[in-house]
C-alpha positions in Angstrom: 44.6 197.3 132.9 47.6 195.9 134.6 50.8 197.8 134.9 52.6 194.9 133.1 50.3 195.1 130.2 50.7 198.9 130.0 54.5 198.7 130.1 54.5 196.2 127.3 52.4 198.4 125.1 54.6 201.4 125.9 57.7 199.4 125.0 56.2 198.2 121.7 55.3 201.8 120.8 58.7 203.0 121.7 60.3 200.4 119.3 57.9 201.1 116.6 58.6 204.8 116.8 62.3 204.4 116.7 62.0 202.1 113.6 60.0 204.8 111.9 62.5 207.4 112.9 65.6 205.4 111.8 66.5 206.2 108.2 69.4 205.6 105.9 70.5 206.6 102.4 73.4 205.5 100.1 75.5 207.6 97.9 78.6 207.1 95.6 81.7 208.8 96.6 85.0 208.8 94.7 88.3 207.9 96.5 91.5 209.3 94.9 94.0 206.5 94.1 97.2 207.0 95.9 99.1 204.1 94.4 98.8 201.8 91.3 101.1 198.8 91.1 101.4 196.5 88.1 100.6 192.9 88.7 103.2 190.6 87.1 102.7 187.0 86.3 105.5 184.6 85.5 105.1 182.3 82.5 107.3 179.4 81.5 107.3 178.3 77.9 109.0 175.4 76.1 110.8 176.7 73.0 111.8 173.9 70.5 115.0 174.4 68.5 116.9 172.1 66.2 120.4 171.0 67.0 122.5 169.6 64.1 125.9 167.9 64.0 128.0 166.0 61.5 129.1 162.3 62.1 131.4 160.1 60.2 129.8 156.9 58.9 131.7 154.0 57.4 130.7 152.9 53.9 130.5 149.2 53.6 132.5 147.5 50.8 131.9 143.8 51.1 132.5 141.0 48.5 129.3 142.0 46.9 131.0 145.1 45.6 132.2 145.7 42.0 135.6 144.0 42.5 133.9 140.7 43.5 131.6 140.7 40.5 134.4 141.6 38.1 136.6 138.8 39.6 133.8 136.2 39.4 133.0 137.0 35.7 136.7 137.1 34.7 137.4 133.9 36.6 134.3 132.1 35.2 135.3 133.1 31.6 138.9 132.0 32.0 137.8 128.7 33.7 135.3 128.0 31.0 138.0 128.5 28.3 140.5 126.3 30.1 137.9 123.6 30.8 136.9 123.6 27.1 140.6 122.7 26.2 140.4 119.5 28.2 138.6 116.3 27.1 136.4 115.5 24.1 132.8 114.8 23.3 130.5 114.9 26.3 133.4 115.2 28.6 134.4 118.4 26.9 131.0 120.0 27.9 131.3 118.8 31.5 134.9 120.1 31.7 133.8 123.5 30.3 131.0 123.9 32.8 133.2 122.6 35.7 136.0 125.0 34.6 133.5 128.0 34.5 132.2 127.1 38.0 135.7 126.7 39.5 136.9 129.8 37.7 134.0 131.9 39.1 134.8 130.7 42.7 138.5 131.4 42.2 137.9 134.8 40.7 135.7 135.8 43.6 138.3 134.6 46.1 141.1 136.5 44.4 139.0 139.7 44.1 138.0 139.6 47.8 141.6 138.9 49.0 143.4 141.4 46.9 140.9 143.9 45.8 138.9 144.1 49.1 141.8 144.9 51.5 141.7 148.6 50.8 141.2 151.0 53.7 137.6 151.6 54.8 135.9 154.7 53.4 133.8 157.1 55.3 131.2 159.7 54.5 129.9 162.7 56.5 126.3 162.4 57.5 124.3 165.3 59.0 122.1 164.4 61.9 119.5 166.7 63.6 117.4 166.5 66.7 114.8 168.7 68.4 115.8 170.2 71.7 113.3 171.9 74.0 114.5 174.9 76.1 112.4 176.4 78.9 112.1 180.1 78.7 110.7 182.2 81.6 109.2 185.6 81.1 107.0 188.0 83.0 103.8 189.5 81.7 101.6 192.2 83.1 98.1 191.0 84.0 96.6 194.1 85.6 97.0 196.7 88.4 96.5 196.9 92.1 95.0 200.3 92.9 95.1 201.6 96.5 92.9 204.6 97.7 91.9 206.0 101.1 88.5 207.1 102.1 87.5 208.3 105.6 90.7 206.7 107.1 90.0 203.3 105.5 92.3 201.8 102.8 90.5 200.5 99.7 92.2 198.0 97.3 90.8 197.3 93.9 92.4 195.2 91.1 91.7 196.2 87.5 93.1 195.8 84.0 94.3 199.4 83.9 95.7 202.0 86.4 92.8 204.0 88.0 92.8 207.6 89.1 89.8 207.2 91.4 87.7 204.4 92.8 83.9 204.6 93.1 82.7 203.6 96.6 79.1 203.2 97.7 78.7 204.8 101.2 75.5 204.1 103.3 74.6 206.6 106.0 72.2 205.6 108.8 70.6 208.0 111.4 
């Protein structure tokens, strides 16, 4: 056999022997927590509220109001009576109808000129609107736990403060 072939076999046996000799095992160790800090999250919420206020609103009082109707009825009746006094026969009917029409128009005009010149009236009306206000608050969402094991710092987040952290340690030899 050649020396090159022999050295390759020896090298292969050496690697195989070291692979058989190398061994490892894992265990769980517990690291004592040295600090637990709350994790705070900021939340913004829109809160609706109702804002109400009073306003003055003018009440309309046009010629269609009660004074205009009363004036038209009174004028029409008075015009009809006066028209009935004039003429005779068929002309009497025409005069009565014409007097009633002219009396109605005159009654409306008088009521709107004299009865409608009063000061405008107002009423108080309550108006409301929805207003959104932004409210910011902080809520706790968990804890940051810090421990040390064999000179290494270990950080774990959890939903509660921990007293110790389980760590899987693997030893090789």
